[in-house]
C-alpha positions as CSV (number, residue, x, y, z in Angstrom):
1,M,39.0,112.0,-44.0
2,K,36.8,108.9,-43.7
3,A,35.7,110.1,-40.2
4,V,34.7,113.5,-41.5
5,R,32.4,112.1,-44.3
6,P,29.8,110.5,-41.9
7,A,29.7,113.7,-39.9
8,L,28.9,115.7,-43.0
9,D,26.2,113.2,-44.0
10,I,24.6,113.5,-40.6
11,A,24.7,117.3,-40.7
12,L,23.2,117.3,-44.1
13,V,20.3,115.0,-43.0
14,L,19.6,117.1,-39.9
15,S,19.6,120.2,-42.0
16,L,17.0,118.7,-44.4
17,V,14.8,117.5,-41.5
18,L,14.9,121.0,-39.9
19,F,14.2,122.8,-43.2
20,S,11.3,120.5,-44.1
21,S,9.8,120.9,-40.6
22,A,10.0,124.7,-40.6
23,P,6.6,126.4,-40.8
24,L,5.5,127.6,-44.3
25,P,4.7,131.3,-44.7
26,A,1.2,132.0,-43.6
27,Q,-1.5,132.7,-46.2
28,D,-2.4,136.3,-46.7
29,K,-5.4,137.1,-44.5
30,F,-6.3,140.6,-45.4
31,E,-7.0,142.5,-48.7
32,V,-7.8,146.1,-49.5
33,F,-9.3,147.3,-52.8
34,G,-9.7,150.8,-54.1
35,G,-10.5,152.3,-57.5
36,Y,-12.8,154.1,-59.9
37,S,-16.5,153.1,-60.1
38,Y,-19.3,153.9,-62.6
39,F,-22.8,153.6,-61.3
40,R,-26.0,153.4,-63.5
41,A,-28.6,154.7,-61.0
42,S,-32.3,154.2,-61.0
43,V,-34.1,157.2,-59.5
44,S,-37.7,158.3,-59.0
45,E,-38.3,162.0,-58.2
46,T,-41.6,163.7,-57.3
47,G,-42.2,167.2,-58.5
48,V,-44.8,169.7,-57.5
49,L,-46.6,171.9,-60.0
50,L,-45.9,175.6,-59.4
51,C,-49.4,177.0,-58.5
52,P,-50.9,179.8,-56.4
53,G,-51.6,177.7,-53.5
54,P,-52.0,174.1,-52.1
55,P,-53.0,171.5,-52.9
56,C,-50.9,171.5,-56.1
57,P,-50.7,168.6,-58.6
58,T,-47.6,166.4,-58.5
59,I,-45.7,164.3,-61.0
60,T,-43.3,161.4,-60.5
61,V,-40.5,161.0,-63.0
62,S,-38.2,158.0,-63.3
63,S,-34.7,158.2,-64.8
64,H,-31.4,156.4,-65.0
65,P,-28.6,158.9,-64.6
66,S,-24.9,157.9,-65.0
67,L,-22.8,158.6,-61.9
68,N,-19.0,158.5,-61.4
69,G,-17.2,157.9,-58.2
70,W,-15.2,155.4,-56.1
71,E,-15.4,152.0,-54.5
72,G,-13.3,150.6,-51.7
73,S,-13.4,147.3,-49.8
74,F,-11.7,145.5,-47.0
75,E,-11.6,141.7,-46.7
76,Y,-10.6,139.1,-44.2
77,K,-9.9,135.6,-45.4
78,P,-10.8,132.9,-42.8
79,A,-10.3,130.1,-45.4
80,K,-8.3,129.6,-48.6
81,E,-11.2,130.4,-51.0
82,I,-13.6,132.4,-48.8
83,A,-13.4,136.0,-47.6
84,I,-15.7,138.2,-45.6
85,E,-16.0,141.6,-47.3
86,A,-16.9,145.1,-46.3
87,D,-17.6,147.3,-49.3
88,F,-18.2,151.0,-49.5
89,G,-18.9,153.3,-52.5
90,G,-19.6,156.9,-53.3
91,Y,-21.1,158.0,-56.7
92,Y,-21.8,161.6,-57.9
93,G,-23.6,163.2,-60.8
94,S,-26.8,165.0,-61.7
95,L,-30.4,164.3,-62.6
96,P,-31.6,164.8,-66.1
97,G,-33.6,167.9,-67.0
98,S,-36.9,166.0,-66.9
99,S,-36.3,165.3,-63.2
100,G,-35.2,168.8,-62.3
101,G,-31.5,168.7,-63.2
102,G,-30.4,168.8,-59.5
103,S,-27.3,167.1,-58.1
104,L,-27.4,163.4,-57.2
105,H,-25.3,161.6,-54.6
106,T,-25.4,157.9,-53.8
107,H,-23.4,156.1,-51.1
108,T,-23.5,152.4,-50.4
109,Y,-22.2,150.3,-47.5
110,L,-22.4,146.5,-48.0
111,F,-21.2,143.4,-46.2
112,G,-21.1,139.7,-47.0
113,P,-19.1,136.7,-48.3
114,R,-16.9,136.5,-51.3
115,V,-15.7,133.2,-53.0
116,F,-12.6,133.2,-55.2
117,L,-10.2,130.9,-56.9
118,P,-6.6,131.5,-55.8
119,G,-4.0,131.9,-58.5
120,R,-2.2,134.5,-60.6
121,I,-5.5,135.2,-62.2
122,S,-8.2,135.0,-59.6
123,P,-11.9,135.2,-60.5
124,F,-14.4,135.8,-57.7
125,V,-18.1,136.3,-56.9
126,H,-19.7,138.0,-54.0
127,V,-23.2,138.4,-52.4
128,L,-23.5,141.5,-50.2
129,A,-26.3,143.2,-48.3
130,G,-26.5,146.4,-46.4
131,G,-27.7,149.9,-46.9
132,A,-27.6,152.9,-49.3
133,H,-28.1,156.6,-48.9
134,Q,-29.3,158.7,-51.8
135,S,-29.8,162.5,-51.9
136,S,-30.7,164.9,-54.7
137,G,-30.7,168.7,-54.9
138,S,-33.6,170.9,-55.9
139,G,-34.4,171.7,-59.5
140,I,-37.1,172.9,-61.8
141,S,-38.4,171.2,-65.0
142,G,-41.1,173.1,-66.9
143,N,-43.8,174.1,-64.4
144,F,-42.7,171.6,-61.8
145,S,-40.4,172.1,-58.9
146,F,-38.4,169.2,-57.5
147,P,-37.5,169.7,-53.9
148,V,-34.4,168.4,-52.1
149,H,-34.7,164.7,-51.5
150,S,-32.8,162.4,-49.1
151,A,-33.5,158.8,-48.2
152,N,-32.0,155.6,-46.8
153,A,-32.7,152.2,-48.3
154,F,-32.0,148.5,-47.9
155,A,-29.6,147.3,-50.6
156,I,-28.3,144.1,-52.0
157,D,-25.3,143.4,-54.4
158,L,-24.7,140.4,-56.6
159,G,-21.6,140.5,-58.7
160,G,-18.1,139.3,-59.5
161,G,-14.9,140.1,-61.2
162,V,-11.3,139.1,-61.7
163,D,-7.9,140.0,-60.0
164,V,-4.5,139.6,-61.8
165,D,-1.2,139.5,-60.0
166,V,1.2,142.4,-60.7
167,T,3.7,142.0,-57.9
168,E,3.9,139.8,-54.8
169,R,1.6,142.2,-52.8
170,V,-0.3,144.1,-55.5
171,R,-3.0,143.0,-58.0
172,I,-4.9,144.8,-60.6
173,R,-8.7,144.4,-60.9
174,P,-9.4,145.1,-64.5
175,I,-13.2,144.7,-64.1
176,Q,-15.8,144.1,-61.5
177,L,-19.5,143.9,-62.5
178,D,-22.3,144.3,-59.9
179,Y,-26.1,144.3,-59.8
180,I,-27.2,146.6,-57.0
181,G,-30.9,146.7,-55.9
182,F,-32.4,149.4,-53.6
183,H,-35.7,149.1,-51.8
184,S,-37.2,152.5,-51.1
185,G,-40.6,154.0,-50.5
186,L,-41.2,154.3,-54.3
187,G,-40.4,150.6,-55.0
188,F,-37.4,148.5,-55.9
189,H,-34.7,150.1,-58.1
190,N,-32.4,148.0,-60.2
191,Q,-28.9,149.4,-60.8
192,A,-25.6,148.4,-62.3
193,R,-22.0,149.1,-61.2
194,I,-18.7,148.7,-63.0
195,S,-15.4,149.1,-61.1
196,T,-11.7,148.9,-61.7
197,G,-8.7,149.5,-59.5
198,F,-5.9,148.0,-57.4
199,V,-5.8,145.3,-54.7
200,F,-3.3,145.2,-51.9
201,H,-3.0,142.0,-49.9
202,F,-1.0,141.2,-46.8
C-alpha cells in the first residue's frame, strides 16, 4: 500500500501538469448579425411642371420619409476588442405626397472597424464607410410630375449599440443607433437608423 501511494501522487501531478498545459478554447473569431431596421431618410426630389412644351419650370422638394427594412452584418475579430465589419441594409417605403408619393428604396453597403467591450453585456461603437443606392418611383403632386430617380452615393456611418448574451452562441441586440450620411449631387443628406435583432458568433 505504501508503494502505491507515491505512484498515485506522481500520476496526479502529471495529470495536473498536462491539464494546465492544454490549449484553451480559441476566442470566437466570426460574428453574424441580422434583424429589423428603421431608417429615417433624407430625400430631395425634383419635379417638372406639367406644361405644353419645354422648357418647363421645375421644383425641388426635400422630405424625411420613414422606411422599414433589414440590416445584416458579418464581422471578423483579429483582436480581443476589435472587429472588421461588413454591413448591408435594405429599406423600403414611399415618398410623401408633396414629393410625388412614389415608392422609395435605399440600400447601403458599408465597411470599417468596430470596437467593443467583451462580456455578457457588450457595448460597441463602429465607424463605417462605403456606398448607398437610392431609387424612387414616379409620381405626381399638384401640377408637378416627379420622374423615376436612381442614384449612387458615398456614405458614412457613425454609431453603436449593445449586445446581450442569450446562450453560448447567440446574443440579442436590443438596440443599435446609427447616423448615416449620404453625399449626392443635391448635397449631403443626414439620416438616422435604428436596428434590433440577433447575433450569432462562432
